[in-house]
C-alpha positions in Angstrom: 2.3 13.5 -10.3 -0.6 12.5 -12.9 -3.7 11.0 -11.2 -2.9 7.7 -12.9 0.4 7.3 -11.7 -0.7 8.2 -8.1 -3.4 5.5 -8.5 -1.1 2.8 -9.8 1.5 3.5 -7.3 -0.8 3.5 -4.5 -2.3 0.3 -5.4 1.3 -1.3 -5.5 2.4 0.3 -2.2 -0.8 -1.2 -0.6 -0.3 -4.8 -2.0 3.2 -4.5 -1.0 2.1 -3.4 2.4 -0.1 -6.6 2.7 2.5 -8.8 1.8 4.9 -7.4 4.1 2.3 -7.8 6.9 1.5 -11.4 6.0 5.3 -12.2 6.1 5.7 -10.4 9.3 2.9 -12.4 11.0 4.4 -15.8 9.5 1.6 -16.4 7.2 3.8 -16.2 4.0 7.2 -18.1 4.4 10.2 -18.4 2.1 11.8 -14.9 2.9 14.0 -13.5 5.5 11.0 -11.0 6.3 9.0 -14.2 7.7 8.3 -13.9 11.3 10.1 -10.6 11.8 7.8 -8.4 13.8 9.0 -5.2 12.3 7.6 -6.0 8.9 4.1 -6.9 10.6 4.3 -3.2 12.1 5.5 -1.6 8.8 3.3 -3.5 6.4 0.2 -2.0 7.5 1.6 1.6 7.6 2.8 1.3 3.8 -0.4 -0.4 3.0 -2.6 2.3 4.5 -0.4 5.1 3.1 -0.7 3.2 -0.4 -4.4 3.3 -0.2 -4.5 7.0 0.9 -2.1 7.8 -2.1 -4.6 5.8 -4.5 -7.7 7.4 -3.0 -6.4 10.9 -3.4 -4.9 10.2 -6.8 -8.3 8.9 -7.8 -10.4 12.1 -6.7 -11.5 14.7 -9.3 -9.6 18.0 -9.1 -11.6 21.0 -9.5 -15.2 21.6 -10.1 -15.3 20.5 -14.0 -18.1 18.3 -13.7 -20.3 15.7 -11.6 
C-alpha cells in the first residue's frame, strides 16, 4: 500500500470513527446509530486505528534522508 493511500485511508477512518462516536453518544442525530452504545464504543476504536494507519503511512521508509 502506498504511503499516500495509507494516510488518506487513515484520515477517512479517523473521521468516520469520530462521527460514529458522536452519533453513539447522541450528539449527532438523524441516524439509526444515534444513541446506540455500540457506536460509542466502536467509534473510538476505528478513530484510533485510522490515526495509527495515517501515522504509520506518513513515516519515511528507510534511511534515505533527514
